[in-house]
BALOBA-1460 file (C-alpha; in Angstrom, 3 decimals):
// residues 254
<rec num="1" residu="m" x="-0.081" y="-0.086" z="0.041"/>
<rec num="2" residu="d" x="2.821" y="2.366" z="1.205"/>
<rec num="3" residu="d" x="4.449" y="1.576" z="-2.833"/>
<rec num="4" residu="w" x="0.993" y="2.703" z="-4.333"/>
<rec num="5" residu="v" x="1.104" y="5.932" z="-2.391"/>
<rec num="6" residu="l" x="4.876" y="6.710" z="-3.247"/>
<rec num="7" residu="i" x="3.967" y="6.036" z="-7.010"/>
<rec num="8" residu="v" x="1.040" y="8.531" z="-6.715"/>
<rec num="9" residu="v" x="2.899" y="10.966" z="-5.089"/>
<rec num="10" residu="l" x="5.625" y="10.869" z="-7.640"/>
<rec num="11" residu="m" x="3.195" y="10.878" z="-10.696"/>
<rec num="12" residu="v" x="1.925" y="13.757" z="-9.124"/>
<rec num="13" residu="i" x="4.813" y="15.734" z="-8.700"/>
<rec num="14" residu="v" x="6.418" y="14.651" z="-12.583"/>
<rec num="15" residu="g" x="2.834" y="16.070" z="-13.968"/>
<rec num="16" residu="t" x="2.716" y="19.416" z="-12.084"/>
<rec num="17" residu="a" x="6.552" y="19.912" z="-13.303"/>
<rec num="18" residu="n" x="5.809" y="19.310" z="-16.959"/>
<rec num="19" residu="y" x="2.713" y="21.165" z="-16.501"/>
<rec num="20" residu="l" x="4.899" y="24.014" z="-15.398"/>
<rec num="21" residu="y" x="7.669" y="23.899" z="-17.914"/>
<rec num="22" residu="v" x="5.238" y="23.795" z="-20.856"/>
<rec num="23" residu="q" x="3.630" y="26.907" z="-19.250"/>
<rec num="24" residu="a" x="7.069" y="28.674" z="-19.190"/>
<rec num="25" residu="r" x="7.633" y="27.583" z="-22.937"/>
<rec num="26" residu="k" x="4.406" y="29.193" z="-23.817"/>
<rec num="27" residu="a" x="5.181" y="32.688" z="-21.916"/>
<rec num="28" residu="k" x="8.431" y="32.815" z="-23.445"/>
<rec num="29" residu="k" x="7.536" y="32.357" z="-26.819"/>
<rec num="30" residu="s" x="4.785" y="34.879" z="-26.253"/>
<rec num="31" residu="k" x="7.257" y="37.489" z="-25.874"/>
<rec num="32" residu="p" x="9.278" y="38.992" z="-28.800"/>
<rec num="33" residu="p" x="13.266" y="38.125" z="-28.919"/>
<rec num="34" residu="g" x="15.348" y="40.263" z="-27.169"/>
<rec num="35" residu="d" x="12.673" y="41.309" z="-24.537"/>
<rec num="36" residu="p" x="12.523" y="38.765" z="-21.684"/>
<rec num="37" residu="l" x="10.601" y="40.883" z="-19.420"/>
<rec num="38" residu="g" x="7.564" y="41.768" z="-22.095"/>
<rec num="39" residu="l" x="7.969" y="45.202" z="-22.220"/>
<rec num="40" residu="v" x="7.585" y="45.750" z="-25.864"/>
<rec num="41" residu="a" x="4.510" y="43.526" z="-25.788"/>
<rec num="42" residu="g" x="3.279" y="45.790" z="-23.101"/>
<rec num="43" residu="r" x="3.838" y="48.934" z="-25.067"/>
<rec num="44" residu="n" x="2.353" y="47.621" z="-27.813"/>
<rec num="45" residu="a" x="-0.459" y="46.730" z="-26.615"/>
<rec num="46" residu="g" x="-1.161" y="50.083" z="-24.801"/>
<rec num="47" residu="n" x="-0.136" y="51.539" z="-28.462"/>
<rec num="48" residu="k" x="-3.338" y="49.563" z="-29.945"/>
<rec num="49" residu="r" x="-5.680" y="50.703" z="-26.786"/>
<rec num="50" residu="q" x="-4.670" y="54.609" z="-27.520"/>
<rec num="51" residu="e" x="-5.312" y="54.213" z="-31.419"/>
<rec num="52" residu="a" x="-8.829" y="52.540" z="-30.723"/>
<rec num="53" residu="l" x="-9.397" y="55.715" z="-28.764"/>
<rec num="54" residu="f" x="-8.263" y="57.591" z="-31.162"/>
<rec num="55" residu="v" x="-10.793" y="56.231" z="-33.239"/>
<rec num="56" residu="s" x="-13.424" y="56.379" z="-31.047"/>
<rec num="57" residu="t" x="-13.133" y="59.724" z="-29.946"/>
<rec num="58" residu="f" x="-12.287" y="61.609" z="-33.225"/>
<rec num="59" residu="p" x="-14.640" y="60.367" z="-36.136"/>
<rec num="60" residu="e" x="-14.554" y="63.339" z="-37.959"/>
<rec num="61" residu="l" x="-10.425" y="62.330" z="-38.977"/>
<rec num="62" residu="q" x="-11.591" y="58.702" z="-39.875"/>
<rec num="63" residu="p" x="-10.502" y="57.103" z="-41.925"/>
<rec num="64" residu="h" x="-7.644" y="59.202" z="-43.594"/>
<rec num="65" residu="f" x="-6.588" y="61.518" z="-41.218"/>
<rec num="66" residu="h" x="-4.318" y="60.103" z="-38.853"/>
<rec num="67" residu="p" x="-1.567" y="62.338" z="-37.311"/>
<rec num="68" residu="e" x="1.079" y="59.860" z="-38.754"/>
<rec num="69" residu="k" x="-0.105" y="60.219" z="-42.295"/>
<rec num="70" residu="i" x="-0.734" y="64.255" z="-41.838"/>
<rec num="71" residu="l" x="3.119" y="64.379" z="-41.111"/>
<rec num="72" residu="q" x="4.003" y="62.484" z="-44.362"/>
<rec num="73" residu="f" x="1.778" y="64.709" z="-46.597"/>
<rec num="74" residu="v" x="2.932" y="67.772" z="-44.908"/>
<rec num="75" residu="n" x="6.265" y="66.881" z="-45.100"/>
<rec num="76" residu="a" x="6.081" y="66.164" z="-49.317"/>
<rec num="77" residu="w" x="3.846" y="69.351" z="-49.592"/>
<rec num="78" residu="r" x="6.633" y="71.381" z="-48.272"/>
<rec num="79" residu="a" x="9.097" y="69.717" z="-50.320"/>
<rec num="80" residu="r" x="7.100" y="70.527" z="-53.907"/>
<rec num="81" residu="a" x="7.370" y="73.584" z="-55.947"/>
<rec num="82" residu="v" x="4.240" y="75.578" z="-56.179"/>
<rec num="83" residu="q" x="2.094" y="75.545" z="-58.873"/>
<rec num="84" residu="p" x="0.136" y="78.593" z="-60.782"/>
<rec num="85" residu="g" x="-2.921" y="76.428" z="-61.319"/>
<rec num="86" residu="t" x="-4.829" y="73.401" z="-60.314"/>
<rec num="87" residu="i" x="-3.281" y="70.097" z="-60.065"/>
<rec num="88" residu="e" x="-3.927" y="66.791" z="-59.050"/>
<rec num="89" residu="w" x="-1.151" y="65.002" z="-56.905"/>
<rec num="90" residu="n" x="-1.264" y="61.110" z="-57.301"/>
<rec num="91" residu="n" x="-0.622" y="58.775" z="-54.689"/>
<rec num="92" residu="a" x="0.098" y="61.626" z="-52.648"/>
<rec num="93" residu="p" x="2.053" y="60.465" z="-49.108"/>
<rec num="94" residu="g" x="0.401" y="59.989" z="-46.471"/>
<rec num="95" residu="f" x="-3.129" y="58.954" z="-48.229"/>
<rec num="96" residu="g" x="-1.868" y="56.072" z="-49.878"/>
<rec num="97" residu="s" x="-3.626" y="55.555" z="-53.769"/>
<rec num="98" residu="s" x="-5.888" y="58.471" z="-53.256"/>
<rec num="99" residu="r" x="-5.430" y="61.944" z="-55.221"/>
<rec num="100" residu="v" x="-5.450" y="65.473" z="-53.879"/>
<rec num="101" residu="r" x="-6.241" y="68.132" z="-55.769"/>
<rec num="102" residu="l" x="-4.239" y="71.439" z="-55.206"/>
<rec num="103" residu="m" x="-5.738" y="74.640" z="-56.480"/>
<rec num="104" residu="p" x="-3.952" y="78.011" z="-56.406"/>
<rec num="105" residu="k" x="-2.881" y="79.500" z="-53.246"/>
<rec num="106" residu="s" x="-4.480" y="82.697" z="-51.868"/>
<rec num="107" residu="e" x="-3.992" y="84.669" z="-48.794"/>
<rec num="108" residu="k" x="-5.913" y="82.167" z="-46.580"/>
<rec num="109" residu="g" x="-3.730" y="78.979" z="-48.032"/>
<rec num="110" residu="q" x="-3.984" y="76.850" z="-50.575"/>
<rec num="111" residu="p" x="-7.285" y="74.972" z="-51.263"/>
<rec num="112" residu="a" x="-7.217" y="71.459" z="-51.239"/>
<rec num="113" residu="e" x="-9.543" y="68.214" z="-52.055"/>
<rec num="114" residu="l" x="-9.030" y="64.479" z="-51.236"/>
<rec num="115" residu="l" x="-10.305" y="62.328" z="-54.056"/>
<rec num="116" residu="d" x="-11.674" y="58.965" z="-54.533"/>
<rec num="117" residu="a" x="-10.675" y="56.372" z="-57.532"/>
<rec num="118" residu="a" x="-13.707" y="57.966" z="-59.595"/>
<rec num="119" residu="g" x="-12.301" y="61.578" z="-58.776"/>
<rec num="120" residu="a" x="-15.111" y="62.521" z="-56.309"/>
<rec num="121" residu="a" x="-14.310" y="65.121" z="-53.251"/>
<rec num="122" residu="i" x="-14.157" y="62.859" z="-50.079"/>
<rec num="123" residu="s" x="-12.917" y="65.803" z="-48.334"/>
<rec num="124" residu="s" x="-11.935" y="69.439" z="-48.433"/>
<rec num="125" residu="f" x="-9.105" y="71.401" z="-46.174"/>
<rec num="126" residu="i" x="-6.552" y="74.364" z="-46.239"/>
<rec num="127" residu="l" x="-3.230" y="73.995" z="-46.379"/>
<rec num="128" residu="q" x="-1.046" y="77.238" z="-44.642"/>
<rec num="129" residu="d" x="2.696" y="77.507" z="-44.243"/>
<rec num="130" residu="h" x="3.844" y="77.348" z="-40.808"/>
<rec num="131" residu="a" x="6.892" y="78.217" z="-39.609"/>
<rec num="132" residu="e" x="7.979" y="74.529" z="-38.021"/>
<rec num="133" residu="g" x="5.634" y="72.443" z="-41.228"/>
<rec num="134" residu="g" x="2.202" y="73.419" z="-41.935"/>
<rec num="135" residu="v" x="-1.155" y="73.677" z="-41.010"/>
<rec num="136" residu="i" x="-4.410" y="72.170" z="-42.263"/>
<rec num="137" residu="r" x="-7.785" y="73.303" z="-41.504"/>
<rec num="138" residu="l" x="-10.199" y="70.833" z="-41.885"/>
<rec num="139" residu="g" x="-13.817" y="71.696" z="-40.994"/>
<rec num="140" residu="s" x="-13.916" y="72.969" z="-37.244"/>
<rec num="141" residu="g" x="-10.710" y="71.572" z="-36.901"/>
<rec num="142" residu="k" x="-7.347" y="72.575" z="-37.715"/>
<rec num="143" residu="f" x="-3.770" y="70.409" z="-37.582"/>
<rec num="144" residu="t" x="-0.450" y="71.784" z="-36.717"/>
<rec num="145" residu="v" x="2.574" y="70.131" z="-38.031"/>
<rec num="146" residu="n" x="6.199" y="70.285" z="-36.737"/>
<rec num="147" residu="l" x="8.182" y="68.356" z="-39.186"/>
<rec num="148" residu="r" x="11.535" y="68.987" z="-37.082"/>
<rec num="149" residu="d" x="10.065" y="67.265" z="-34.100"/>
<rec num="150" residu="a" x="8.008" y="64.561" z="-36.010"/>
<rec num="151" residu="a" x="4.902" y="65.973" z="-33.989"/>
<rec num="152" residu="v" x="1.374" y="66.555" z="-34.715"/>
<rec num="153" residu="r" x="-1.359" y="68.854" z="-32.483"/>
<rec num="154" residu="y" x="-5.288" y="68.927" z="-33.495"/>
<rec num="155" residu="w" x="-7.322" y="71.279" z="-31.840"/>
<rec num="156" residu="h" x="-10.871" y="71.173" z="-32.214"/>
<rec num="157" residu="p" x="-13.723" y="73.025" z="-30.041"/>
<rec num="158" residu="q" x="-14.710" y="70.248" z="-28.394"/>
<rec num="159" residu="r" x="-11.488" y="68.229" z="-28.278"/>
<rec num="160" residu="e" x="-7.928" y="68.017" z="-29.592"/>
<rec num="161" residu="f" x="-4.783" y="65.791" z="-29.020"/>
<rec num="162" residu="k" x="-0.996" y="66.018" z="-29.314"/>
<rec num="163" residu="w" x="0.919" y="63.070" z="-31.265"/>
<rec num="164" residu="s" x="4.750" y="62.433" z="-31.708"/>
<rec num="165" residu="k" x="6.424" y="59.370" z="-33.168"/>
<rec num="166" residu="a" x="8.725" y="59.606" z="-30.310"/>
<rec num="167" residu="k" x="6.040" y="60.015" z="-27.291"/>
<rec num="168" residu="g" x="2.907" y="58.606" z="-28.691"/>
<rec num="169" residu="w" x="-0.888" y="60.213" z="-27.517"/>
<rec num="170" residu="r" x="-2.272" y="62.703" z="-25.638"/>
<rec num="171" residu="m" x="-6.074" y="63.178" z="-26.090"/>
<rec num="172" residu="i" x="-7.971" y="65.880" z="-24.138"/>
<rec num="173" residu="n" x="-11.752" y="66.118" z="-23.772"/>
<rec num="174" residu="s" x="-13.860" y="69.479" z="-22.935"/>
<rec num="175" residu="l" x="-15.913" y="66.859" z="-20.532"/>
<rec num="176" residu="a" x="-12.792" y="65.580" z="-18.676"/>
<rec num="177" residu="d" x="-12.041" y="67.360" z="-15.659"/>
<rec num="178" residu="r" x="-8.777" y="65.545" z="-14.434"/>
<rec num="179" residu="p" x="-5.881" y="64.016" z="-16.740"/>
<rec num="180" residu="i" x="-5.769" y="60.245" z="-17.469"/>
<rec num="181" residu="e" x="-2.635" y="58.885" z="-17.609"/>
<rec num="182" residu="s" x="-2.406" y="55.096" z="-19.680"/>
<rec num="183" residu="n" x="0.523" y="52.903" z="-19.183"/>
<rec num="184" residu="d" x="0.629" y="48.934" z="-19.132"/>
<rec num="185" residu="r" x="-1.284" y="48.493" z="-15.532"/>
<rec num="186" residu="g" x="-4.257" y="50.342" z="-16.674"/>
<rec num="187" residu="t" x="-5.619" y="53.423" z="-16.428"/>
<rec num="188" residu="s" x="-4.750" y="56.203" z="-13.538"/>
<rec num="189" residu="f" x="-7.079" y="59.259" z="-12.510"/>
<rec num="190" residu="s" x="-5.099" y="61.789" z="-10.727"/>
<rec num="191" residu="s" x="-6.039" y="64.074" z="-8.248"/>
<rec num="192" residu="d" x="-7.293" y="67.668" z="-8.856"/>
<rec num="193" residu="s" x="-5.824" y="68.405" z="-5.789"/>
<rec num="194" residu="p" x="-1.786" y="69.608" z="-6.357"/>
<rec num="195" residu="s" x="-1.082" y="68.695" z="-2.819"/>
<rec num="196" residu="s" x="-2.815" y="65.376" z="-3.061"/>
<rec num="197" residu="s" x="-1.022" y="62.135" z="-3.889"/>
<rec num="198" residu="s" x="-4.089" y="59.777" z="-4.250"/>
<rec num="199" residu="s" x="-5.037" y="57.863" z="-7.033"/>
<rec num="200" residu="w" x="-7.080" y="54.799" z="-8.434"/>
<rec num="201" residu="s" x="-6.793" y="52.658" z="-11.493"/>
<rec num="202" residu="s" x="-8.871" y="50.725" z="-13.822"/>
<rec num="203" residu="s" x="-7.854" y="48.613" z="-16.757"/>
<rec num="204" residu="s" x="-11.557" y="49.062" z="-18.099"/>
<rec num="205" residu="s" x="-11.933" y="52.851" z="-18.215"/>
<rec num="206" residu="t" x="-10.048" y="53.543" z="-20.982"/>
<rec num="207" residu="a" x="-12.911" y="52.668" z="-23.663"/>
<rec num="208" residu="r" x="-15.473" y="54.223" z="-21.527"/>
<rec num="209" residu="t" x="-13.483" y="57.562" z="-20.951"/>
<rec num="210" residu="a" x="-13.276" y="60.517" z="-23.139"/>
<rec num="211" residu="g" x="-10.414" y="61.794" z="-21.647"/>
<rec num="212" residu="a" x="-6.610" y="62.469" z="-21.424"/>
<rec num="213" residu="v" x="-4.345" y="59.714" z="-22.473"/>
<rec num="214" residu="v" x="-0.849" y="59.994" z="-22.160"/>
<rec num="215" residu="g" x="1.483" y="57.870" z="-23.958"/>
<rec num="216" residu="a" x="5.403" y="57.714" z="-23.306"/>
<rec num="217" residu="g" x="7.602" y="60.799" z="-22.697"/>
<rec num="218" residu="g" x="6.875" y="63.751" z="-21.169"/>
<rec num="219" residu="a" x="7.365" y="67.274" z="-22.293"/>
<rec num="220" residu="f" x="5.966" y="67.566" z="-25.384"/>
<rec num="221" residu="d" x="8.546" y="70.512" z="-26.711"/>
<rec num="222" residu="g" x="7.762" y="70.744" z="-29.935"/>
<rec num="223" residu="g" x="9.081" y="74.044" z="-31.805"/>
<rec num="224" residu="g" x="11.333" y="75.318" z="-28.717"/>
<rec num="225" residu="a" x="8.701" y="75.546" z="-26.203"/>
<rec num="226" residu="s" x="9.287" y="73.614" z="-22.865"/>
<rec num="227" residu="d" x="5.312" y="73.144" z="-21.331"/>
<rec num="228" residu="s" x="5.325" y="69.514" z="-19.850"/>
<rec num="229" residu="w" x="1.777" y="67.443" z="-21.354"/>
<rec num="230" residu="d" x="0.072" y="67.936" z="-18.323"/>
<rec num="231" residu="a" x="0.851" y="71.807" z="-18.383"/>
<rec num="232" residu="a" x="-0.873" y="72.204" z="-21.616"/>
<rec num="233" residu="s" x="-4.227" y="71.033" z="-20.596"/>
<rec num="234" residu="t" x="-4.604" y="74.086" z="-18.467"/>
<rec num="235" residu="s" x="-3.670" y="76.501" z="-21.091"/>
<rec num="236" residu="g" x="-5.779" y="79.014" z="-23.021"/>
<rec num="237" residu="e" x="-6.419" y="76.958" z="-26.063"/>
<rec num="238" residu="s" x="-7.330" y="73.878" z="-24.103"/>
<rec num="239" residu="s" x="-10.768" y="72.358" z="-24.798"/>
<rec num="240" residu="g" x="-13.775" y="74.439" z="-24.606"/>
<rec num="241" residu="s" x="-11.570" y="77.519" z="-25.493"/>
<rec num="242" residu="s" x="-12.178" y="79.680" z="-28.974"/>
<rec num="243" residu="e" x="-10.044" y="79.717" z="-31.767"/>
<rec num="244" residu="s" x="-10.964" y="83.130" z="-32.618"/>
<rec num="245" residu="s" x="-7.490" y="84.111" z="-30.801"/>
<rec num="246" residu="e" x="-4.888" y="83.173" z="-33.426"/>
<rec num="247" residu="s" x="-2.007" y="85.448" z="-31.335"/>
<rec num="248" residu="t" x="-2.631" y="83.066" z="-28.189"/>
<rec num="249" residu="e" x="-2.844" y="80.054" z="-30.239"/>
<rec num="250" residu="s" x="0.461" y="80.466" z="-32.092"/>
<rec num="251" residu="r" x="2.255" y="81.188" z="-28.812"/>
<rec num="252" residu="t" x="0.922" y="77.509" z="-27.509"/>
<rec num="253" residu="s" x="3.798" y="74.974" z="-28.017"/>
<rec num="254" residu="y" x="2.843" y="71.615" z="-29.687"/>
């Protein structure tokens, strides 16, 4: 009888060890090479959440006006020679196979239209020169592109975002009371009081909350400005402010 008990115990030990070994192998395979702690996988998951929030929060920009596409387009537009008449730009960078119709420049900028395969206008916007890159006015919104820092800022009367290749996203909604910092552990809601250090986290709040999402990095100091992303949420051009004051807006960093 004692021999049978010993055999059962050994079988349990061997089975448990084999199970743990198999699970460890699966976990190792799920992590990219050179990323034993899964940090890259965590960042990729965070980027996917932020991209999903961008799609849901800014429907007027879908599917053509992603900030990375805008960055590519403005960079190519700045490099083009100015033409006196109306031209159609085939395979415009940032817009894939779509065409862009460029009209003659005026004092307010250069009118442009995004065309579908049949030549019908999908969207219209105005291109304007900017010291750091360019400006695109699309409906009630406005893109400000900083080519040097590969950064894009979008302003809208109800919401805005900042994006850069190096630092990711920060989104602001006029209904948000507090900044929301998104990371691999979930979503952290900071206290309104500057002297308080209390916070709480929820991994399921991101999809339900239209607020501010901070990507990797701290200060978003494009154009020589040094304001941090958190400080930008209290600036005069933040959500709810009017775009009528161009002088104030031009001094705000992106």
